[in-house]
MIDO-480716 format. One record per residue (C-alpha): x, y, z; residue number from 1. Coordinates in steps of 0.02 Angstrom, whole numbers, always signed. Layout:
REM MIDO-480716
x: X y: Y z: Z resi: NUM .
...
REM end
This chain:
REM MIDO-480716
x: -4231 y: -1853 z: -2412 resi: 1 .
x: -4419 y: -1875 z: -2393 resi: 2 .
x: -4531 y: -1948 z: -2260 resi: 3 .
x: -4550 y: -2099 z: -2374 resi: 4 .
x: -4361 y: -2126 z: -2372 resi: 5 .
x: -4364 y: -2123 z: -2182 resi: 6 .
x: -4507 y: -2249 z: -2182 resi: 7 .
x: -4408 y: -2360 z: -2303 resi: 8 .
x: -4249 y: -2360 z: -2196 resi: 9 .
x: -4348 y: -2397 z: -2038 resi: 10 .
x: -4442 y: -2538 z: -2126 resi: 11 .
x: -4279 y: -2619 z: -2183 resi: 12 .
x: -4207 y: -2606 z: -2008 resi: 13 .
x: -4364 y: -2675 z: -1925 resi: 14 .
x: -4386 y: -2821 z: -2045 resi: 15 .
x: -4202 y: -2865 z: -2058 resi: 16 .
x: -4191 y: -2870 z: -2248 resi: 17 .
x: -4230 y: -2769 z: -2403 resi: 18 .
x: -4338 y: -2909 z: -2475 resi: 19 .
x: -4451 y: -2924 z: -2322 resi: 20 .
x: -4463 y: -2735 z: -2306 resi: 21 .
x: -4517 y: -2720 z: -2487 resi: 22 .
x: -4647 y: -2856 z: -2461 resi: 23 .
x: -4716 y: -2772 z: -2305 resi: 24 .
x: -4721 y: -2602 z: -2392 resi: 25 .
x: -4798 y: -2674 z: -2551 resi: 26 .
x: -4663 y: -2598 z: -2662 resi: 27 .
x: -4536 y: -2683 z: -2773 resi: 28 .
x: -4366 y: -2719 z: -2698 resi: 29 .
x: -4273 y: -2622 z: -2835 resi: 30 .
x: -4381 y: -2468 z: -2802 resi: 31 .
x: -4347 y: -2481 z: -2615 resi: 32 .
x: -4159 y: -2503 z: -2640 resi: 33 .
x: -4149 y: -2360 z: -2765 resi: 34 .
x: -4241 y: -2239 z: -2651 resi: 35 .
x: -4124 y: -2277 z: -2505 resi: 36 .
x: -3969 y: -2271 z: -2617 resi: 37 .
x: -4022 y: -2101 z: -2686 resi: 38 .
x: -4036 y: -2029 z: -2510 resi: 39 .
x: -3867 y: -2103 z: -2465 resi: 40 .
x: -3787 y: -2019 z: -2616 resi: 41 .
x: -3868 y: -1852 z: -2579 resi: 42 .
x: -3810 y: -1854 z: -2397 resi: 43 .
x: -3641 y: -1934 z: -2429 resi: 44 .
x: -3668 y: -2073 z: -2302 resi: 45 .
x: -3723 y: -2254 z: -2296 resi: 46 .
x: -3865 y: -2309 z: -2183 resi: 47 .
x: -3823 y: -2495 z: -2184 resi: 48 .
x: -3669 y: -2605 z: -2173 resi: 49 .
x: -3705 y: -2735 z: -2305 resi: 50 .
x: -3620 y: -2905 z: -2307 resi: 51 .
x: -3672 y: -3082 z: -2349 resi: 52 .
x: -3718 y: -3129 z: -2171 resi: 53 .
x: -3800 y: -2978 z: -2093 resi: 54 .
x: -3876 y: -2807 z: -2119 resi: 55 .
x: -3825 y: -2681 z: -1986 resi: 56 .
x: -3855 y: -2497 z: -1963 resi: 57 .
x: -3710 y: -2376 z: -1978 resi: 58 .
x: -3697 y: -2230 z: -1858 resi: 59 .
x: -3793 y: -2125 z: -1985 resi: 60 .
x: -3924 y: -2261 z: -2000 resi: 61 .
x: -3947 y: -2272 z: -1812 resi: 62 .
x: -3971 y: -2084 z: -1804 resi: 63 .
x: -4096 y: -2087 z: -1947 resi: 64 .
x: -4198 y: -2229 z: -1872 resi: 65 .
x: -4200 y: -2152 z: -1697 resi: 66 .
x: -4241 y: -1974 z: -1749 resi: 67 .
x: -4345 y: -2031 z: -1898 resi: 68 .
x: -4469 y: -2123 z: -1788 resi: 69 .
x: -4498 y: -1963 z: -1690 resi: 70 .
x: -4518 y: -1861 z: -1850 resi: 71 .
x: -4647 y: -1982 z: -1920 resi: 72 .
x: -4742 y: -1983 z: -1755 resi: 73 .
x: -4742 y: -1792 z: -1751 resi: 74 .
x: -4800 y: -1785 z: -1931 resi: 75 .
x: -4947 y: -1900 z: -1895 resi: 76 .
x: -4991 y: -1804 z: -1738 resi: 77 .
x: -4987 y: -1639 z: -1833 resi: 78 .
x: -5099 y: -1708 z: -1969 resi: 79 .
x: -5220 y: -1771 z: -1837 resi: 80 .
x: -5226 y: -1606 z: -1744 resi: 81 .
x: -5249 y: -1503 z: -1902 resi: 82 .
x: -5389 y: -1617 z: -1960 resi: 83 .
x: -5467 y: -1601 z: -1789 resi: 84 .
x: -5489 y: -1413 z: -1814 resi: 85 .
x: -5620 y: -1450 z: -1946 resi: 86 .
x: -5710 y: -1579 z: -1840 resi: 87 .
x: -5825 y: -1460 z: -1750 resi: 88 .
x: -5973 y: -1529 z: -1844 resi: 89 .
x: -6054 y: -1688 z: -1782 resi: 90 .
x: -6016 y: -1844 z: -1882 resi: 91 .
x: -6052 y: -2028 z: -1856 resi: 92 .
x: -5927 y: -2157 z: -1916 resi: 93 .
x: -5988 y: -2336 z: -1927 resi: 94 .
x: -5850 y: -2464 z: -1928 resi: 95 .
x: -5831 y: -2651 z: -1904 resi: 96 .
x: -5694 y: -2756 z: -1827 resi: 97 .
x: -5688 y: -2936 z: -1768 resi: 98 .
x: -5703 y: -2970 z: -1580 resi: 99 .
x: -5528 y: -3045 z: -1580 resi: 100 .
x: -5440 y: -2893 z: -1656 resi: 101 .
x: -5548 y: -2768 z: -1561 resi: 102 .
x: -5477 y: -2837 z: -1399 resi: 103 .
x: -5299 y: -2799 z: -1451 resi: 104 .
x: -5314 y: -2641 z: -1557 resi: 105 .
x: -5463 y: -2536 z: -1499 resi: 106 .
x: -5399 y: -2497 z: -1322 resi: 107 .
x: -5258 y: -2395 z: -1399 resi: 108 .
x: -5354 y: -2320 z: -1545 resi: 109 .
x: -5520 y: -2265 z: -1470 resi: 110 .
x: -5459 y: -2160 z: -1322 resi: 111 .
x: -5339 y: -2066 z: -1437 resi: 112 .
x: -5474 y: -2034 z: -1566 resi: 113 .
x: -5600 y: -1975 z: -1437 resi: 114 .
x: -5475 y: -1853 z: -1361 resi: 115 .
x: -5440 y: -1772 z: -1529 resi: 116 .
x: -5614 y: -1786 z: -1606 resi: 117 .
x: -5738 y: -1773 z: -1462 resi: 118 .
x: -5881 y: -1719 z: -1575 resi: 119 .
x: -5872 y: -1876 z: -1682 resi: 120 .
x: -5986 y: -2022 z: -1638 resi: 121 .
x: -5918 y: -2196 z: -1668 resi: 122 .
x: -6034 y: -2343 z: -1698 resi: 123 .
x: -5932 y: -2502 z: -1687 resi: 124 .
x: -5992 y: -2674 z: -1741 resi: 125 .
x: -5896 y: -2828 z: -1684 resi: 126 .
x: -5929 y: -2975 z: -1800 resi: 127 .
x: -5839 y: -3104 z: -1904 resi: 128 .
x: -5765 y: -3039 z: -2066 resi: 129 .
x: -5888 y: -3108 z: -2194 resi: 130 .
x: -6035 y: -3037 z: -2097 resi: 131 .
x: -5954 y: -2865 z: -2085 resi: 132 .
x: -5913 y: -2865 z: -2270 resi: 133 .
x: -6095 y: -2894 z: -2311 resi: 134 .
x: -6146 y: -2755 z: -2191 resi: 135 .
x: -6031 y: -2636 z: -2285 resi: 136 .
x: -6111 y: -2688 z: -2449 resi: 137 .
x: -6285 y: -2663 z: -2374 resi: 138 .
x: -6240 y: -2488 z: -2313 resi: 139 .
x: -6247 y: -2533 z: -2128 resi: 140 .
x: -6061 y: -2497 z: -2104 resi: 141 .
x: -5948 y: -2366 z: -2184 resi: 142 .
x: -5798 y: -2483 z: -2180 resi: 143 .
x: -5727 y: -2632 z: -2087 resi: 144 .
x: -5557 y: -2702 z: -2042 resi: 145 .
x: -5536 y: -2878 z: -2113 resi: 146 .
x: -5405 y: -2997 z: -2184 resi: 147 .
x: -5372 y: -2957 z: -2367 resi: 148 .
x: -5408 y: -3132 z: -2436 resi: 149 .
x: -5523 y: -3198 z: -2497 resi: 150 .
x: -5594 y: -3036 z: -2569 resi: 151 .
x: -5774 y: -2988 z: -2605 resi: 152 .
x: -5785 y: -2914 z: -2782 resi: 153 .
x: -5909 y: -2781 z: -2721 resi: 154 .
x: -5782 y: -2707 z: -2600 resi: 155 .
x: -5621 y: -2608 z: -2615 resi: 156 .
x: -5476 y: -2653 z: -2501 resi: 157 .
x: -5325 y: -2557 z: -2439 resi: 158 .
x: -5189 y: -2652 z: -2347 resi: 159 .
x: -5143 y: -2571 z: -2180 resi: 160 .
x: -5040 y: -2709 z: -2100 resi: 161 .
x: -4958 y: -2876 z: -2135 resi: 162 .
x: -4964 y: -3007 z: -1998 resi: 163 .
x: -4873 y: -3172 z: -1986 resi: 164 .
x: -4966 y: -3333 z: -1953 resi: 165 .
x: -4877 y: -3444 z: -1827 resi: 166 .
x: -4901 y: -3622 z: -1769 resi: 167 .
x: -4949 y: -3644 z: -1586 resi: 168 .
x: -4911 y: -3808 z: -1498 resi: 169 .
x: -4920 y: -3867 z: -1317 resi: 170 .
x: -4756 y: -3837 z: -1226 resi: 171 .
x: -4738 y: -4021 z: -1178 resi: 172 .
x: -4788 y: -4087 z: -1350 resi: 173 .
x: -4678 y: -4207 z: -1449 resi: 174 .
x: -4695 y: -4080 z: -1589 resi: 175 .
x: -4561 y: -3977 z: -1502 resi: 176 .
x: -4430 y: -4107 z: -1546 resi: 177 .
x: -4449 y: -4060 z: -1730 resi: 178 .
x: -4410 y: -3876 z: -1700 resi: 179 .
x: -4263 y: -3786 z: -1779 resi: 180 .
x: -4189 y: -3658 z: -1658 resi: 181 .
x: -4158 y: -3478 z: -1709 resi: 182 .
x: -4113 y: -3314 z: -1625 resi: 183 .
x: -4298 y: -3275 z: -1606 resi: 184 .
x: -4441 y: -3398 z: -1617 resi: 185 .
x: -4395 y: -3574 z: -1671 resi: 186 .
x: -4452 y: -3641 z: -1839 resi: 187 .
x: -4558 y: -3794 z: -1874 resi: 188 .
x: -4578 y: -3896 z: -2033 resi: 189 .
x: -4765 y: -3918 z: -2051 resi: 190 .
x: -4741 y: -4086 z: -2136 resi: 191 .
x: -4700 y: -4164 z: -1967 resi: 192 .
x: -4874 y: -4119 z: -1903 resi: 193 .
x: -4977 y: -4217 z: -2029 resi: 194 .
x: -5042 y: -4335 z: -1893 resi: 195 .
x: -5069 y: -4205 z: -1758 resi: 196 .
x: -5244 y: -4151 z: -1701 resi: 197 .
x: -5281 y: -3971 z: -1753 resi: 198 .
x: -5386 y: -3837 z: -1669 resi: 199 .
x: -5460 y: -3735 z: -1811 resi: 200 .
x: -5573 y: -3590 z: -1850 resi: 201 .
x: -5749 y: -3620 z: -1916 resi: 202 .
x: -5766 y: -3640 z: -2104 resi: 203 .
x: -5863 y: -3476 z: -2123 resi: 204 .
x: -5708 y: -3377 z: -2074 resi: 205 .
x: -5589 y: -3305 z: -2203 resi: 206 .
x: -5434 y: -3387 z: -2130 resi: 207 .
x: -5491 y: -3562 z: -2178 resi: 208 .
x: -5432 y: -3540 z: -2357 resi: 209 .
x: -5256 y: -3496 z: -2298 resi: 210 .
x: -5256 y: -3635 z: -2169 resi: 211 .
x: -5302 y: -3765 z: -2299 resi: 212 .
x: -5171 y: -3696 z: -2418 resi: 213 .
x: -5031 y: -3703 z: -2287 resi: 214 .
x: -5071 y: -3884 z: -2245 resi: 215 .
x: -5091 y: -3928 z: -2428 resi: 216 .
x: -4916 y: -3861 z: -2464 resi: 217 .
x: -4853 y: -3974 z: -2325 resi: 218 .
x: -4940 y: -4123 z: -2407 resi: 219 .
x: -5085 y: -4160 z: -2291 resi: 220 .
x: -5262 y: -4115 z: -2242 resi: 221 .
x: -5273 y: -4065 z: -2058 resi: 222 .
x: -5368 y: -4175 z: -1936 resi: 223 .
x: -5480 y: -4045 z: -1853 resi: 224 .
x: -5538 y: -4098 z: -1679 resi: 225 .
x: -5623 y: -3934 z: -1633 resi: 226 .
x: -5675 y: -3774 z: -1722 resi: 227 .
x: -5701 y: -3604 z: -1642 resi: 228 .
x: -5739 y: -3425 z: -1695 resi: 229 .
x: -5595 y: -3349 z: -1596 resi: 230 .
x: -5406 y: -3363 z: -1606 resi: 231 .
x: -5391 y: -3333 z: -1418 resi: 232 .
x: -5487 y: -3496 z: -1395 resi: 233 .
x: -5372 y: -3585 z: -1517 resi: 234 .
x: -5221 y: -3527 z: -1416 resi: 235 .
x: -5297 y: -3577 z: -1249 resi: 236 .
x: -5352 y: -3749 z: -1310 resi: 237 .
x: -5179 y: -3779 z: -1383 resi: 238 .
x: -5101 y: -3728 z: -1216 resi: 239 .
x: -5213 y: -3856 z: -1129 resi: 240 .
x: -5138 y: -3995 z: -1236 resi: 241 .
x: -5287 y: -4026 z: -1348 resi: 242 .
x: -5191 y: -4006 z: -1511 resi: 243 .
x: -5096 y: -3883 z: -1620 resi: 244 .
x: -5162 y: -3735 z: -1716 resi: 245 .
x: -5124 y: -3580 z: -1819 resi: 246 .
x: -5127 y: -3408 z: -1736 resi: 247 .
x: -5078 y: -3229 z: -1785 resi: 248 .
x: -4918 y: -3152 z: -1718 resi: 249 .
x: -5010 y: -3021 z: -1614 resi: 250 .
x: -5031 y: -3156 z: -1482 resi: 251 .
x: -4843 y: -3154 z: -1451 resi: 252 .
x: -4865 y: -2989 z: -1358 resi: 253 .
x: -5010 y: -3052 z: -1252 resi: 254 .
x: -4972 y: -3233 z: -1211 resi: 255 .
x: -4902 y: -3292 z: -1045 resi: 256 .
x: -4734 y: -3374 z: -1076 resi: 257 .
x: -4769 y: -3497 z: -934 resi: 258 .
x: -4951 y: -3543 z: -969 resi: 259 .
x: -4966 y: -3507 z: -1154 resi: 260 .
x: -4919 y: -3621 z: -1298 resi: 261 .
x: -4752 y: -3625 z: -1387 resi: 262 .
x: -4755 y: -3526 z: -1550 resi: 263 .
x: -4659 y: -3568 z: -1708 resi: 264 .
x: -4621 y: -3487 z: -1875 resi: 265 .
x: -4676 y: -3599 z: -2019 resi: 266 .
x: -4521 y: -3659 z: -2110 resi: 267 .
x: -4519 y: -3633 z: -2298 resi: 268 .
x: -4699 y: -3572 z: -2311 resi: 269 .
x: -4771 y: -3402 z: -2353 resi: 270 .
x: -4862 y: -3370 z: -2190 resi: 271 .
x: -4889 y: -3182 z: -2210 resi: 272 .
x: -5069 y: -3121 z: -2212 resi: 273 .
x: -5117 y: -2943 z: -2264 resi: 274 .
x: -5245 y: -2855 z: -2155 resi: 275 .
x: -5349 y: -2720 z: -2237 resi: 276 .
x: -5485 y: -2590 z: -2224 resi: 277 .
x: -5632 y: -2629 z: -2338 resi: 278 .
x: -5765 y: -2510 z: -2404 resi: 279 .
x: -5898 y: -2523 z: -2536 resi: 280 .
x: -5827 y: -2514 z: -2712 resi: 281 .
x: -5852 y: -2339 z: -2783 resi: 282 .
x: -5883 y: -2258 z: -2613 resi: 283 .
x: -5773 y: -2125 z: -2532 resi: 284 .
x: -5733 y: -2115 z: -2347 resi: 285 .
x: -5749 y: -1948 z: -2258 resi: 286 .
x: -5589 y: -1857 z: -2207 resi: 287 .
x: -5621 y: -1903 z: -2025 resi: 288 .
x: -5649 y: -2086 z: -2069 resi: 289 .
x: -5485 y: -2084 z: -2165 resi: 290 .
x: -5401 y: -2006 z: -2013 resi: 291 .
x: -5469 y: -2145 z: -1902 resi: 292 .
x: -5400 y: -2275 z: -2022 resi: 293 .
x: -5229 y: -2190 z: -2014 resi: 294 .
x: -5233 y: -2191 z: -1824 resi: 295 .
x: -5281 y: -2375 z: -1826 resi: 296 .
x: -5140 y: -2411 z: -1949 resi: 297 .
x: -5010 y: -2326 z: -1839 resi: 298 .
x: -5066 y: -2418 z: -1682 resi: 299 .
x: -5079 y: -2588 z: -1762 resi: 300 .
x: -4898 y: -2572 z: -1817 resi: 301 .
x: -4846 y: -2541 z: -1636 resi: 302 .
x: -4924 y: -2709 z: -1589 resi: 303 .
x: -4807 y: -2804 z: -1705 resi: 304 .
x: -4691 y: -2914 z: -1603 resi: 305 .
x: -4519 y: -2835 z: -1590 resi: 306 .
x: -4374 y: -2933 z: -1662 resi: 307 .
x: -4479 y: -3077 z: -1726 resi: 308 .
x: -4467 y: -3057 z: -1914 resi: 309 .
x: -4468 y: -3225 z: -2001 resi: 310 .
x: -4362 y: -3281 z: -2148 resi: 311 .
x: -4498 y: -3330 z: -2268 resi: 312 .
REM end
């Protein structure tokens, strides 16, 4: 049994299905199933109780998930500390991240990195994605964290996270009557929102392509009443009753249940959006820059809302 097998079992447990786990891990479902089945045969146990209605951990699976998380955390910490032994030299890492994501991810990443790599200088640019991508191309940044699509052909991308796009609506909106309850967030059929006012992001931002595609699949073009550069503003304007809007699932961990909007999974639509690190095509990141990306990747996964996997 390898670390990858442990990661696979944990991913299946966290996502609630083999298909969603394979999608989140960017591997084929047969490869994922075969790797887990091989480990089960070698150990003489099963990790999951499989039936047509649910996917539950066995006692062996619960032990593997519980202890496996600690093993993976220790592995990452050991890699970080070993790499830190070679970080005596001064190095400057120039990275970019949007103001929205910096608010939620940097407070956990930067203190950890500075504790382990005190000699490394970090130059952080907070900008919208298309601007940061151009700065990477121009050599002003070593890399940046951006949504995967649409891609710039002069950059290379590596997916580090997959987020879910949700619909936000005012809590007293008539939209709520169209909701389909579930054990987690309710679901909403976007087709019922064709005549609703939308709070959107400005057209220069990468999300607009996905937003237009989601509404197009539902058979309408959204009526945009206000555009902003920040998803926090979208959420706050929706909560004030101004309209509905799309937001990423990270807001589930940071929104007041009393004052914030009601969030919904999008029924029947592919609302998953890969988030990636982008660097100039043909370039190579330094070992310390790669380590920073790994730390960022680990922390961004911890921000994923617990128990809110959608059935897309």
